[in-house]
C-alpha positions in Angstrom: -72.0 35.4 -25.4 -69.9 34.6 -22.3 -71.0 31.6 -20.2 -69.4 30.9 -16.9 -67.5 33.0 -14.3 -66.9 36.7 -15.2 -63.3 38.0 -15.0 -63.0 40.0 -11.8 -61.5 43.6 -12.4 -60.6 45.7 -9.4 -60.3 48.9 -11.4 -64.0 48.6 -12.7 -65.2 47.4 -9.1 -63.9 50.6 -7.5 -65.0 52.9 -10.2 -68.7 51.5 -10.0 -68.7 52.1 -6.2 -67.5 55.7 -6.4 -68.5 57.6 -9.5 -71.8 55.9 -10.2 -73.4 57.2 -7.1 -72.8 60.9 -8.1 -73.7 60.3 -11.8 -77.0 58.8 -10.8 -78.0 61.8 -8.4 -77.1 64.2 -11.2 -79.1 62.4 -13.7 -82.0 61.9 -11.3 -82.3 65.7 -10.8 -82.4 66.4 -14.6 -84.7 63.5 -15.6 -87.2 62.2 -12.9 -87.7 59.0 -14.9 -83.9 57.9 -14.9 -83.4 54.8 -13.0 -87.0 53.7 -12.9 -87.7 49.9 -13.4 -88.4 49.1 -17.1 -86.9 52.3 -18.6 -84.0 50.4 -20.0 -86.3 48.4 -22.2 -88.0 51.5 -23.6 -84.7 53.4 -24.1 -82.6 50.5 -25.6 -84.3 47.1 -25.9 -81.3 45.4 -27.6 -78.9 46.3 -24.8 -81.5 45.5 -22.1 -82.1 42.0 -23.5 -78.4 41.3 -23.9 -77.6 42.5 -20.4 -80.6 40.3 -19.0 -79.3 37.1 -20.7 -75.5 38.0 -19.8 -76.4 38.3 -16.1 -78.4 34.9 -16.1 -75.5 33.0 -18.0 -72.6 34.3 -15.9 -71.7 34.6 -12.3 -69.4 36.8 -10.3 -66.2 35.6 -8.5 -67.8 37.0 -5.3 -70.8 34.7 -5.8 -68.7 31.8 -5.0 -68.4 32.9 -1.3 -72.1 33.5 -0.9 
C-alpha cells in the first residue's frame, strides 16, 4: 500500500475528465443503481476497502495548492 503523494499523470487526468462522463451516462441508462452510494461495497467489497484506505493514506499533487 502506498503512503504519501500519488504520482501525477497527465494522461490519466485527461482521460478521466473526458471519457468518464459519457460512460457514466450510458451505464446509468442501463442500470439505475449504477453510481449510487454504497453500491461498490455490495459489488466488490475487497476493492472498495482497498480504495478507501488508499484514498486516506495518499494525497494528490494538486492537494498541495489547496
